[in-house]
VOGU-3710 file (C-alpha; in Angstrom, 3 decimals, decimal comma):
1> mihsrllraa> 171,852/189,193/31,110  170,515/185,649/31,299  168,892/184,745/34,537  170,780/181,941/36,455  167,682/179,644/36,168  167,734/179,996/32,287  171,513/179,313/32,255  171,004/176,001/34,138  168,219/175,099/31,778  170,471/175,854/28,883
11> iftlvmalgf> 173,275/173,700/30,274  170,825/170,893/30,772  169,475/171,178/27,198  173,024/171,162/25,796  174,232/168,182/27,941  171,140/166,179/26,884  172,093/166,786/23,328  175,662/165,666/24,096  176,515/169,124/25,038  176,986/170,678/21,614
21> laapsllaee> 173,623/171,190/19,876  171,824/174,467/20,039  168,854/174,927/22,286  165,322/174,162/20,777  163,768/176,663/18,469  161,899/178,889/20,756  161,065/182,619/20,702  164,238/184,620/20,731  163,380/186,118/24,088  163,009/182,679/25,654
31> vpneyelkpv> 166,527/181,415/24,932  170,114/182,768/25,680  171,967/184,443/22,910  175,078/182,829/21,307  177,453/184,418/23,702  175,591/182,983/26,609  175,548/179,528/25,036  179,113/179,342/23,801  180,523/179,598/27,461  178,440/176,533/28,298
41> mlfnlarfve> 179,794/174,843/25,255  183,391/175,620/26,273  182,688/174,008/29,633  181,365/170,871/27,887  184,378/170,701/25,770  186,477/170,172/28,916  184,251/167,258/29,715  185,025/165,405/26,359  188,731/165,945/26,102  191,569/164,156/27,928
51> wpakafaetn> 195,024/165,895/28,505  198,302/164,296/28,990  199,472/164,103/32,577  202,191/166,640/31,783  199,440/169,271/31,174  198,858/169,484/35,017  201,481/170,550/37,619  199,605/168,506/40,333  196,995/165,696/40,471  194,527/168,155/41,744
61> spivigvlgh> 195,451/171,091/39,480  192,464/172,809/37,972  191,486/172,910/34,363  192,063/176,370/33,067  189,734/177,841/30,369  191,454/180,839/28,865  190,075/183,683/26,644  192,643/185,402/24,426  191,838/188,811/23,128  188,716/190,973/23,397
71> npfgdalera> 186,289/188,976/25,539  182,846/188,626/23,986  181,255/186,626/26,898  181,005/189,265/29,702  180,824/187,275/32,859  178,891/184,402/31,344  181,947/182,045/31,114  182,635/182,510/34,913  178,949/181,789/35,673  178,924/178,677/33,475
81> vrgekvngrs> 181,696/176,922/35,303  180,999/178,207/38,812  180,875/175,195/41,247  181,466/172,789/38,448  184,138/170,062/38,334  185,455/167,830/35,600  187,048/164,458/36,585  187,471/165,883/40,049  189,218/169,064/38,900  187,755/172,496/39,449
91> lviehydnvr> 187,662/174,922/36,607  189,391/178,301/36,402  188,943/181,174/33,875  191,740/183,341/32,823  191,772/186,267/30,330  194,826/187,009/28,323  195,732/190,154/26,342  198,367/188,380/24,217  199,624/184,780/23,732  202,841/185,507/25,455
101> aldachvlfi> 201,033/185,854/28,722  199,738/182,295/28,717  200,847/180,097/31,598  199,057/176,878/32,377  195,998/176,639/30,075  193,975/173,713/28,851  191,165/175,131/26,753  191,872/178,428/24,916  189,192/180,454/23,241  190,833/182,572/20,676
111> cssekpklaq> 188,638/185,705/20,093  187,941/187,393/16,657  190,138/190,310/17,744  193,103/187,994/17,192  192,315/187,155/13,557  195,008/189,488/12,107  197,745/187,671/14,067  196,205/184,216/14,207  198,978/182,482/12,400  201,487/183,808/14,937
121> vlsklkgqpi> 199,260/182,792/17,903  198,870/179,171/16,634  202,633/179,021/15,920  203,272/180,136/19,506  200,932/177,362/20,903  202,629/174,585/18,890  203,814/171,739/21,010  201,470/172,630/23,854  198,535/170,354/24,906  195,947/173,238/24,748
131> ltvseidgfs> 192,608/172,634/23,064  192,292/175,681/20,816  188,720/176,944/20,072  187,577/179,973/17,989  184,718/181,390/15,930  187,137/182,788/13,258  186,280/181,520/9,750  188,516/178,711/8,610  190,017/178,151/12,001  189,728/174,378/12,019
141> klpggmvrfy> 191,613/174,257/8,620  194,666/175,857/10,022  197,552/173,901/11,673  196,797/174,016/15,343  193,158/175,098/14,951  191,112/172,419/16,632  187,485/173,471/17,267  185,521/176,118/15,464  182,128/177,427/16,618  179,788/178,674/13,869
151> vndqkkirlr> 176,115/179,326/13,353  174,447/177,351/10,555  171,583/178,201/8,283  169,145/176,949/10,989  170,506/179,419/13,459  172,063/176,608/15,487  175,538/176,758/16,930  177,666/173,835/15,528  181,167/172,671/15,831  183,854/171,837/13,248
161> lnlqsarteg> 186,581/169,594/14,626  190,078/168,989/13,426  191,142/165,790/15,117  194,482/165,712/13,576  195,479/169,030/15,261  194,252/167,797/18,569  196,073/164,456/18,213  199,312/166,206/17,268  199,250/167,937/20,594  198,551/164,662/22,607
171> lgvsskliqv> 194,908/165,392/23,293  192,320/162,546/23,537  188,929/163,317/22,102  185,843/161,417/23,186  183,664/159,753/20,520  180,669/161,672/21,902  182,357/164,841/20,776  183,160/163,350/17,379  179,513/162,284/16,880  178,094/165,815/17,381
181> aeldaasllw> 180,814/167,680/15,467  181,353/168,146/11,810  184,872/166,943/11,003  187,221/169,135/9,069  188,591/167,428/5,896  191,976/167,188/7,564  190,452/165,005/10,224  189,824/162,277/7,644  193,562/161,527/7,991  192,851/160,621/11,595
191> ppvlrmggle> 191,595/156,954/11,821  188,429/155,838/13,539  187,636/155,205/17,150  188,799/152,763/19,933  188,376/152,942/23,654  191,602/153,875/25,410  192,162/155,396/28,871  188,526/155,984/29,555  187,989/157,938/26,312  187,433/156,646/22,812
201> masssapspf> 190,498/157,267/20,799  191,652/156,485/17,304  192,200/152,941/15,807  192,487/151,850/12,233  190,597/148,603/12,936  187,306/150,028/14,195  184,343/151,037/11,819  184,236/154,640/11,021  181,795/156,740/13,245  182,325/159,954/11,335
211> pplar> 179,319/161,929/10,334  179,264/163,396/6,733  181,043/166,710/6,392  178,814/169,737/6,000  178,840/171,304/2,462
//
């Protein structure tokens, strides 16, 4: 397991790269593996997303990061958020065996174990302000699939982002996240960026900040 000092160093490296680029190319034994980095990325996603007020029961309610299915992270996710706050809210980790068990959840990582029933899971989540995240192939191309983690040819963890799915559920996405993610083709229906409510949101009048899509 990663030493706590290395975890803090990984968090710093990721935040300095806007939270979503992989750690520098060092010897394999000197850096965390992907299931120690992805929990840090999930924490950073919470920093760059804004939920509607209805997503929280109280003004001080925590941000809940949920894991649906077979957990690949061990206790790395709990360690990544321990003692952290986002916009004054603490962070809580919940684990769910099935989508029917979800209660209050704000960021949901859908594990690969859920691939056979992914369509049913996303259908069940429709209409709820939950940022959905997965590493399942094609996730961001599905209705309701918002963020996909994948490892590129350079062995770096990258994001694919479907802004349209996030917008449909009332989520605000920071331009900082847009700039480091690769936008799914469906996101091109979502117009460019304007500052609103502390985050940079869509506007048809602003110049496009979108990076080119990965081939």
